[in-house]
Structures are given as C-alpha cells and as structure tokens.
N, C-alpha and C positions, 0 to 999 in steps of 0.2 A: 239676156246676154250681158248687159251693162253691169248687172249685179255680180255675175260670175267673174267678169274681168276685174271689177273692183276688189272682189275677195282675193283673186290671184295676185293682184298688185300689192295688197295688204300683206299677204303671206311672204311675198318676196322681200318687201321692206323689213318685215319683222325678222326674217332669217338673216338679212344683212346686218341689222343692228345687233342681233344676238351673237353672230360670228365676230363682229368687231369688239363687242364687250368681252367675249371669251379670249380673243387674241390679246386685248389689253391686260386682262387679268393674268394670262400666262406670262406675258412679258414682265409684268410687275412682280410676280412670284419668282421668276427666274432671276431678276435683278436682286431681290431680297436674299435668295439663296446664295448668289455670288458674293454679296456683301457679307453675309453671315459666315461663309466659309473662309473668306479672306480675313475677317476679324478673328475667327477662331485660330487660324494658322498663325496670325501675328501674335496672339496671346500665348500660344504654345511655344513659339520661338522665344518670346520674352521670358516665359517661365523656365524653359530649359537653359537659357543663357544665365538667368539668375541662379538656378541650381548649380550650374557648372562653376560659376564664380564663387558661390558659397563653399562648394566642395574643395575647390582649389585653395581658397583662403584657409579653410580648416586644415587641409593637408599641409600647407606652408607653416601654419602655427603649431602643428603637431597635436591639435585637439582631437581630431577625428580618430586617429589610431589609439590615443591614450584613453579616451573617454568612451566612445561608442563601442569600440571593439571589446573593451573590458566589460562593459555592461552586457553585451551580447554573450560573451563567454561565461560570465557569472550566471546569467539566466539559464544557459544551457547546462551548466554544472548543477544548478539547483534542481532543474527538472530531472536530470539523471539521478541525483541523490534521492529525490522523492520516489522515483520509480523503483530504485534499488531497495529503499527502506520498506516500501509497501510490499514488494515481492518477498523480501526476507521475513516480514511480519506474517504474511499469509503462510509461508512455509513453516515457520516456527509454531504458529497457532494450529496448523494441521498436525504437526508433530505432537503438540500438547494434547490434542484430542485422542490420538492413537495411544499416547502414554497413559492417558486416563483409563482407557479400556484395558490395557495390559495390567495396570495396578489393581483395577477392580477384580480381574481374574486371579491375580496372585493372592490377594487378600482372602478371597473366598476359598482358595485352595488351602491356605494355612488354617483357616477356620474349620473346614471339614476334616482336615487331617488331625487337628487337635481333638475334635469331637470324636473321631474314630478311635484315637488312642485312649480317650477316657472311657469309651464304651467297652473296649476290649480289655480295659484295666491293665494296660501295658505301660509301666513307668519308664521303661527304656525308650520306647517310641516317643513318648511325650518329652523325655529328656533330650532327644535328638531334634525334634521338631521345634520345641519352644525357643532354644537359643537362635535358630535361624530366623524365626518370626520376630524375635526381639531385636535382632540386628537390622532386619528389614524395617521395622517400625521406627528405629532410630535414624537410619540413613534415608528413609523416605521423606524426611523433613526437607532435604535438598531438592528432591523432585517436586514436592509440594510448593516450595518457595519459587521455583522456576515457573510452575504452572500458574501461580497467583500473579506473578509479574506479567505473564502473558495475558491473563484476564484483565488486569488493569490497563495494559497497553491497548488491548483490543477495544475495551470500553471507551478509552480516551479518544481513539481514532474514529470509532463509529458514532459516538454521541456528541463529539465536539462540534460547535458551530463556527468557531474562529480559533486562531492560534493562541489568543490570550486566554480563552476559557477551556483549553484542552483538558487539563487535569481536573478542573472544577466540574467537568461534565460527568465524572465517575459517580454513579449512584451511591447513596449512603448505605444501602443494604449490602452492597458488594464490599465496601470497606469494613463494615462491622462483622459480616460473616467471615470473610477471609482472615481478618486479624484475630477474631475469636478462635477459629478452628486452628490456625497456626500456633497461637499461644497455648491452647489446651494440649495440642499435639506435643509441643516441646516439653511442657511441664510434666505430662504423664509419662512420656518416653524416657526422659532423663532424670526425673526427680521422684516419681511416685511408682516406679515399676522396677523390679530387680531382674537380673539375668538368669536366676534359678527358677525352675518349674516347681514352685512350692504351692501350697494350698491357697495362699493369698495372691500369688501372681497369676495363676491360671485363670481365675474369673476376670481379673483385670485385662489379661491378654484377649480373652474371648470378647468382652465388651468393647475393648479398644479396637479390635479388628472390625467388628460390625460398625462401630462409629466412624472408623476411617474409610471403609468402603462407601459409606453414605455420602461422603464429600467427593466421590469419584463417579457419581451416577448421573451426571448431567446429560449424557448421551441417551439415557433411557426416555427422555421427553419425546423423542421421535416415535416411540413405540406405544407408550401409555403414560398419561399424566397421573393416573391413579397409582401406578407402580412407582413413579418418581416421587410423588408427595408422600406415599406410604413409606418409601425407603428413607426419605428425609426425617419423617417422624420417628421411625425406628432408630435411626442414627442418633437423634437428639436424646431419646430415652436411654440408649446405651451410654452416651456421653455423660448423662446425669448419673447413671448407675456407677460408672467407673470413677466419677468424681467423688461420689459418696464413699465408695470403697477406699479410694486413695486418702481421703481426709480421715476416715476412721482408722485405717491401718498405720498411719504415720504418727510419730510422736512429736516431730518438730512442726508445729502449726504456726507458721510465721508468714513471711512474704510469699513463699511458694503457694500456700493455700489461698492467699488473697489474689495472687495473679491467676491461679486456676479458676477461682470463682468468677473473677471479672471476665476471663476469656469465655467461660460458659454463658455468662449473661450477655456478652456481646454477640455470641453466636445465636442465642435465642432472639435478640432484637433484630439481627440481620435476617433470620428466617421469617419472622413476623412481617417485616417490611417487604421482603420478597413476595410473600403470599398476598399481601395487600396490593402490591403493584400488579401482580399477575391477575388478581381478581378484577381490578380496575380495567386492565387490558382486555379481559374476556368480556366484560360488560360493554366496553366501547366497541368491540367487534360485533357483538350481538345486536346492538341498536342500529337501525337503518340510518343512513346519512340524511340529515335534514336539508331540504332544498331552500336556499336563500333567495332564489329567483321568484318574484311574485307571479301568480297565475295570470295568464294572458286573457284579457277580457275583450271580446269583440264589440266594437261600438254599434249601438242600436240606432238605426236610421229608418224612420217610417216616411216613405215618400208622400203618403197621403196627408200626413199631419205637418211634416217639416218643410215641405216645398214652399209653402207660402211665407215662411220666415226667412228665405234666402234673399239676399240683397243683390239684384241684378242691374243696378244702376251703373252706366258707363261714365267714367270721368272725362273731363275736358281734354286731358293729354291723350287718353286713349282714342277719343273722337278725332283729334287732329292727326294722330298717327294713321288711323284708318283712312282719312281723307287723303293724306300724302301718298299712301300706297296705292290707293285706287286711282289717283291722278297719274302716277307712273305707269300703271297698267293700261290706262287709256292712251298714253303716248305711244306705247308699243303696239 
C-alpha cells in the first residue's frame, strides 16, 4: 500500500512540474511572438515612411517623372519593337519559302516547254517560249536577292549569341554559296546570254534553267536528302557547263569571264563547306551522348571484419552531458 501511495504521489508531482514547465514555455513563446510582431510592424512603418519621403522628394525634384518614367516607356517600346520585328521576320521568311516553291515550278515548266519545242522541231514555239524564259531569268535576280537577304537575316537571328556577334554568326558556306550563285546568275543572264533563240543560246538556257532550279530546292530536304544532294550536284554540273559554253562562245574575255569563274569557284566552296557541316551534324546525331556523371559505387562494409575497427570510446564531454541529463530525469 505504501509503495502504491508513493508511486501515486510521484506521478502527481511529475504532472505538476510538467504542466508548470509547459505553461512557462507557452508564456515565453507568446512573449517572443508579441515582441517579434511589434518589431516587424515598427520596421514596416519605418520602411514605408522612408519610401514615402523618397518618392515625395523625387517628385518635388522632378527626377521621378523625367527619369524612371522615361526608362519604363523606353523599355516598353523596345519590347514592342522586338516583337514586331520577330513577327515580320517570320512572315517574310514563310513568304520566302513559298516563293521558292513557286519559282521551282516555273523553272521546270519553262524547261519542259523548251524540250517539247525541240522534240517537235517547232521553231515558232521555241521562239515564243525562249524570250519569256529569258526575261524571267533576268528579273528573277530581284527575287533571288530578296530571298538571300532573308536567309542572311534568319541565320543571324537564329545563330547569334549576343547583339555584338549577330552578323558574325552567319556561316561561311552561306556567304560563299549565295554570293557565288548570285554573281554567276547576274553574269550569265546579262552578259553571256542573248534574247534570241539561236543554236548557241538554247543550250545555255537549258543548262541555266536546271542550274537555277537547283538553288530553289531547299524545301526538298523534308522529303529526301538523296533528292536534295542529287539536285545540288546536278545544278553545279549544269552551272559548270553553261560557264564553259559562255566562255567559249564569247569573244570578249576580260573582267566578265574572271567574275564568272570566281562566282563558280565560290559556289563550289560553299557547297563543299555545306556538305562538310551536314556530314558533321549527321555524325554528331548518330553518336550516343556520353555521360559525364561517374558511376555510383556502393560502399562495401563487412560487419564481421570491420566491426572491430570501429572506435566506440566516449569522450569526457559526452560523459558529462549524459550525467547532466540523467540527473534531471531523476529530479522529475
């Protein structure tokens, strides 16, 4: 009976001490919360008062309206200009792709019409078709110039890393290919080809049409790479043939011949660089990505051999802490 009464009195005393400790802890935490909220409100009032004074001072001096509003409006204008320019570029480039397909179809129409006129041996038909094709070849320089400007702009926007290196990001093959094709087109259409459907001009026109359509076949990549590269090779062979015919048939071999040969050479260099970059891109896509993360190795721990090497000695500070905690527990 005495043992039961002693245990009951010990439980009562322990519950009282625990309740007192909890009440003290709650009172202390409530005081800390009140002080923290009061301090936070005081700091907020001071910050808002300081901000109000700064705003009023800037408004009195006229700095706020003249400086910050101008900066905000200028940034908004820059953002609108960028959005407008990007939208216009996307629209023009889509128009350039559609124009490429239309010119591809027109050139092959002229080619097959001339071939049909030669097969049926009708001089009247060839005399009617050839001048139209000749005028088209001459005035298509304008559409080609527009298309190449769009290609340069698109490459500068897509490949640029910063505003300073925007135009330097254009690849070399694009510069060589476009400048060579444009130069050879101008020289053949205006200096090495005549408006009459003679025996010298008809082969030039046929080779010129095939060479011209080859530079409008970029959209065929989506369907077949073999068709695309085969067309590129056919176009360069036809360009070489029309260059040889133009040099042989003309008597004035001067600057025009040199410009034509340099244009053909630039076109060849551009095509070779394009093929090289395309081959590198294909190899990079075929190779699997290498993982730079080292393999995870699980640590090996044998409890039978490594347990004896563990140091289980208790320091003096740890022993004092254990004694202090056990003394508190005995008081409770």
